[in-house]
N, C-alpha and C positions, 0 to 999 in steps of 0.2 A: 162341209159340216157333216158329222156323223152322229148317230144316236148312241147314248151311253146306257140305254135301258138294259141291254144284255150284260154290260159290264157289272152293274150293281146287282142285277138279278142273280147272275151266276156267282159272283163273289160272295154275296151274303149267304148263298146256299152252302158255301164251303167254310165259312168262318166259324169254326166250332171249337177247335182244341183249346185255344186260348181265350175264347169268348171275345175276340178282338172287336167285333161289333160292326165292322164296316170296311169296305174297300179291300178286303183281304181274304186270304185262303184259310185253311183249316187250322192253323196253329202248328205246333212243333212236335216232331218226333222227339225232340229233346225234352218236351214236356211229358215225361214218362210217369204216368200215375202209379206205376207198380214198383218203382225202385227209387233209391235216393242217391244214385251215382252223381258225380259232379263234373264240372268242366273247369279247368284251371288253365289260364294262358298267360304268357308274358311276351306277346308278340308286339311288333311295331310295324308301321306301314299304313297303307290306306285300306280301310275296310270296304271291300267290294260292295257296291250298290248302296252304301250308307251315305255317301257324300261327306263323310267325316274323316279327318286325318287322325290316326291313332297315335298314342304315346305309350311308353312302357307302363304296364299296369298288371295287377294280378287280381283276378276275380274268380271266385269259386261258385259255380252254379249247381244247386241241388235241383234236379229235374222235377221231383215230386213237388217241391216248394214252388217252382216256376209254374207248374200246372195249377196247383190248388189256389195260389194267390190270384192268378188271372181269372179263374172261374169265380172266386168268391168276392173279389174286389169291385166296388162301385166306382166308376170313374167317368170323366168326360175328356174328350180330346178333339182337336180340329186339325184339318189338313188342307193344303193347297193342291188343287188338281190341275194337271196339264194333260190335254188330250192331243194325240198326234195321229197323222195319217202318213203312210209311206206310198210314194209313187215311183214305180219302176219304168225305166226307159231302156230296154235291153239293147237296142241297136240305134244309136243316135249319131248323126253327123252334125258336128258343132264347129263354130268358129271361135278363135281365141285371139285376143289382142293384148299387148303389153301396156298397162297403164302406168306402172312405175317400177323402178328397180332400187332397192335399198341395200347398198353395199355394206352398211354397218350391221344390219340384222341378217344379211345374207338371204333376203326373201324378195320375191317378185310378185307384184299384184297383177292379176290377169282379169280381163273382162271376157266372160263366157257368154256367148250368144246362144240361147236356147229358147225358141219361140214358145210363148204361153207356158212357161215353166211352172207357174203357180206358186212359187216360193216367196217368202217374205224375208225381211231383214232379220238376221239371227237364225234362220232355219239352216239345216245341214244338207249338204250334198255329198254323196260318196261316189267317187269316180273309180271305175275298174275296167280292166281289159285294154287299157292304152298300152300299145306295144313299143312305140317309137318316142324319142324325145320330142318335146314341144318347146319351141323357142330356144332350143339348146338345153332345156332343163330335163334331167333324168326322169323317165316315165314313172319310176317308183315314187317320186315326190308328188306326182299328181294322182297316182292310184292310192287314194286315201280319202278320209272324211274331212271336209272343209266347211267352215262357217261362211254363210252367204251375206254379202253386203248388197242390198237390193239397189239396182239402178233403174230398172223399169220392168214392164211385164215380159220383156224378151231378153233382158240382159241383167247380169249380176257380176260381182267381182269376188275373187277368192285370193287369199294370200298363200303362196307356195314357196317352200324351201328351195333355194337355188337361185342363181343369177342368170337371167335371160341373156343369151348372146345374139339373139335375133329379135328385132322389134316388128317385123313384118307380120301382117295378119296371116294366121295359119288355120287350116281346117284339120279336124281329126275325128276319128270314130272311137266311141267308148260306150260303156254301159253306165247309166246314171241312176242313182237311187236317192230320192229326196225324203227327208224327215221333216214334215211341216207341222208346226204348231197350229192346231185346228180350233181348239177351244180351251177354256180355263175356268176355274171356279173354286169353290170352297166346300168342304165337307165337315160336318159336326157330328160327333159320336157321343151318345150318352148311354152308358150301360149300368144296369142295376146290380146290386149285390144279389147273391143267391138267396132264394126264399123258399119256404115250404108251401107246396100247392094244396096240402090236405089230402092228396091222392097217394096211392101206393103202386109200386112196380116190383113184382116178384117178392112181395112182403116187405119191401123197403120203402121208406118215405120218398116220394117223387119231388125233386127240387127243380127250381126254374130260375132262369135269368132272362131279363128283357133288355134288348138293345134297340135303340131308335137312332137312325141315321138320317140326317137332313143334308141335302145336296143342292147347291145353287151353282148354275153354270152359265157361262156367256158363250154364245155361238154354237152351243150343242143342244141337243134335244134329249129329254125334256129340260127346260130351263130350271125347274124346281121339282124336287122329288123327295119322298120320305118313305123309308122302309123300316118295318118293325120285325124283329126276329126274336123268337122264343127258343131257348135251348133247355132241354130237360136232362136231369142227371139223377143218379142215385150215388150214395156214398158206400163204396165197397171196401172192406178190409182186405188188404193184399200185402204180400211179402215178396222180397227178392233176396236171393242168396248173396247178392252183392250190395244190398242196402237194407235199410230198416223197414219194419212193418208199420202200417198205418192205414187210416181211412183216406181214400182218394176219390175224387169226383169222376164217375164213369158216365160218359155221354150215352144217352138213350136215343134221343132223336132231336131234330131241329125243325122248326116250322117258320117259314117266312109268310107273313100275312099277305095273302093274295099271290103267293109264289110257290116254290118247291118245298117238298118235304125231303129230308135227308136222314138216312139211317146208316150206322156203321155196318159194314159187311161182317165184321168180327169184333169181339171185345177189343177196344184199342189198347188197354193196358197189357193184354197178352201178346200184342204184336210189337210194342215199342222195343227198341234196342236196349240191351242190358249192358252193364259195365260202365266204366268211366269214359265220358266223351271228351274229345280234345279238338283243337283247331284242325280243320281239314277233314274231320269225320263227315261222312255222308251216307245216306241209305234211304230205303223206302220205309214208310210208316204203315200204311194200310189203305183201305178203300172205303169210300162213302158211296152208297147207292141213292140216287135221286129219283123222286117220284112226283107226279103231278097231284096225287091224292094221298090222304092219310091212310087209306086202306091198302096202299102199295099195289094197286092193280095196273097203274099206268106208269111204267118205268120210263124215265127220261135220261138214262145214261148213268155214268159213274164219274167219280173223281178219284184220281190216284194221288196220294200224298207222299212227299219225301222231304228230307231235311239236309242241311249242311251247316256245320259249325265253322264260322269265319273268324278272322282275326278280331281281337277285342278292340272296342272303342276306347275312349279315354278311361272309362270306369267300369266296363262290363264286357262280357262275351257278346258277340253279335251272332244271332241265329238267323239263317235264311231258311224260310219255309216255302216249299214249292208245291203247287197243286196244278194238276192237269185234268181238265174236265172234258169228257167225251160225250157225244150224243148217243142215242140208242143204236146208231149204226156203227159206233166205234170210231167216228171221226173226231179228231181233236178240235175243240171249239175255242178254248182259251187256256193260256198258261199264266199263272200268277206267282210272283215271288214277293214274299213279305220279309221284312228285315226287322228283327226285334233287338232292342238293346236299351241302354241307359245313357243319360247325359250326366255331366258333372253335377247338375242341380237335382238329380233324382236318386241319389244314393239312399238306400233304405226303402225305396219305393219298388213296386213290382216292375218287371220288364214291360216295355210298351213298344208299340209300333214306331219305327223310325221312317220307313218308306215302303211303298208298295208299287210294284211294276206289273201291269197286266198287258199281255200281248195276245192278239186275236188271230186266229187262222181264217182270215177272210181276204177278199181281193185287195183291200187297202192295207192289210196287216196293221190295223189300228193298234196303238199303244197308249196306255193311260198310266201316268205317274201320279202318286199321291204322296206328298211329303208332310209328315205330321209334326206338330209343334211340341208334342210331349204330353205327359199324363197329369191330370188333375183329379185327385181323389175327391169323391163327393159324399163319402160316408157310407155306413153300412145299414 
């Protein structure tokens, strides 16, 4: 079991550009507050990371509209959380036995003996470094990722492409990497519409949104948690040679109650890419500076933001937003990938989170996935 405190602490400190409110990074380079370039795609295939199969469609995305709608819209959303740990065994001596041979499917079921492996039914094991055939099966068929069928604490079975020509028990040396489901739960996000604070910043009215995220977990710590995040904006009038002029929300700062303060290193709208985005485009967005105090005397590292425009889903462009958070020593702590898009039932609604994947630079290389059920508007 591992603790998800750092996951939610860091992620909410990054969730700024689209005011996503929880479980994710800072939003999108595609959310360009300074231009109105668009994304148009007619791609087919599987949208990487979204878990959805795409069909032929055309969707034009105005990045200024994407930005402003996500900042100003009040909504609620929920997601299912899965937390994983990775276990590496770089030099393992294992035993393999043939359980069955299916000539119709062309597959062999093998029993792998690995004492105290720690995996459960449905977990994944990646085998690598096997040089010689096993039971007459080509090693390339075994050097892959396999779903585990649990037999006991020391044995599990995997299905491998190829027909065994020898049923004798064989020993082999390989590297094993296990992806083990460690905990699961639910996350509920509630975000307010933008509101006036009655304060001013550089002569402009200071605006605010409030995001509350409640998380319930099984087998992870803490079992229940709540985070409240405030984001402050001003509306700045800006123009782009490739797009229209207009007022756009410019992020000033973010405050996590009991947590970090984040400030853009530069004005975001001046750093966003200009021109028309298309599937496959990628690049860096900007940098957030994280502090332990509002006076910005205790720096806690930085977050580097980037984006990628992926294949469209059934009804929308799919945006991948990547954030990498580093500590004050420059060591990578966590990398988060957010996926924004629309479902067939959300035409006309703002883009919303589809999935978040967070990976940690720690000994267990923890990974957390959050799959969201969609957007529910709650009024302005």
